[in-house]
C-alpha positions in Angstrom: 111.1 79.0 133.9 112.0 75.3 133.3 114.0 74.3 130.4 111.3 72.2 128.3 109.1 75.5 129.6 111.6 78.0 127.1 111.9 76.4 124.2 108.7 74.9 124.0 107.2 78.8 121.5 110.0 78.0 119.9 109.2 74.8 119.2 106.0 75.4 118.2 107.3 77.9 116.0 109.3 75.7 114.2 107.4 74.4 111.3 105.1 77.2 110.3 108.0 79.9 111.6 110.1 78.1 109.0 108.4 78.1 106.1 107.0 81.6 106.7 111.3 83.0 106.8 111.4 80.0 103.5 108.8 81.7 100.8 110.7 85.6 102.4 113.7 84.7 101.6 113.0 83.2 98.6 110.8 86.9 97.3 113.3 89.1 99.4 114.8 91.8 97.6 117.6 92.7 100.2 120.6 90.0 101.3 119.6 89.6 105.7 120.5 87.2 108.0 118.1 84.7 107.5 119.4 82.1 110.6 119.2 85.2 113.1 115.2 86.2 112.2 112.6 85.2 115.0 109.1 86.0 116.0 109.8 89.8 117.5 111.3 90.3 113.4 109.2 93.0 111.7 108.7 92.4 107.8 109.8 96.0 107.6 113.2 95.1 108.8 113.4 92.6 106.3 112.5 94.9 103.6 108.5 94.0 103.2 106.8 97.3 102.2 103.1 96.8 101.7 103.1 95.8 98.4 105.3 93.7 99.1 103.9 92.1 101.4 101.0 91.5 98.7 103.7 90.0 96.4 103.9 87.1 99.4 100.3 86.8 100.3 99.4 84.6 96.9 103.0 82.6 98.1 101.8 81.7 101.9 97.9 81.0 100.8 98.8 78.5 98.2 102.0 77.2 101.1 99.6 76.6 103.7 96.2 76.2 102.4 94.2 79.4 103.9 92.9 82.1 102.6 94.2 85.9 104.5 92.7 89.5 104.0 95.7 91.1 102.5 94.2 94.0 105.0 94.8 91.4 107.9 98.7 91.0 106.5 99.3 94.5 106.0 98.9 94.9 110.2 100.9 92.1 110.6 103.5 94.3 112.2 106.1 91.0 113.3 106.8 87.4 111.5 105.3 86.4 115.2 102.3 87.4 114.0 102.0 86.7 110.6 102.2 82.8 112.3 100.2 83.3 114.5 97.2 84.1 111.6 98.4 81.4 109.9 97.3 78.7 113.1 94.3 81.1 113.0 93.1 79.8 109.9 94.7 76.3 110.7 97.4 76.9 108.0 98.3 73.5 107.2 
């Protein structure tokens, strides 16, 4: 794999991913090494249960200017899943 191909996923995820992690960090009830969080990180491993994810949904919708069904966010197991969902909705 070329260097540019290897760095492409990191470049693609950076803005949406960083904004999502920032929102999660602001509402988290547990301490984490937020710089080590990757797209494969589960929401559960960051201390987010279904109720706290629903609380986060409000902030996510306002930050990204999209509407997302609560069950879609609850079903998204990793941060990468949430980023894909946001991008499918045309998150801005």
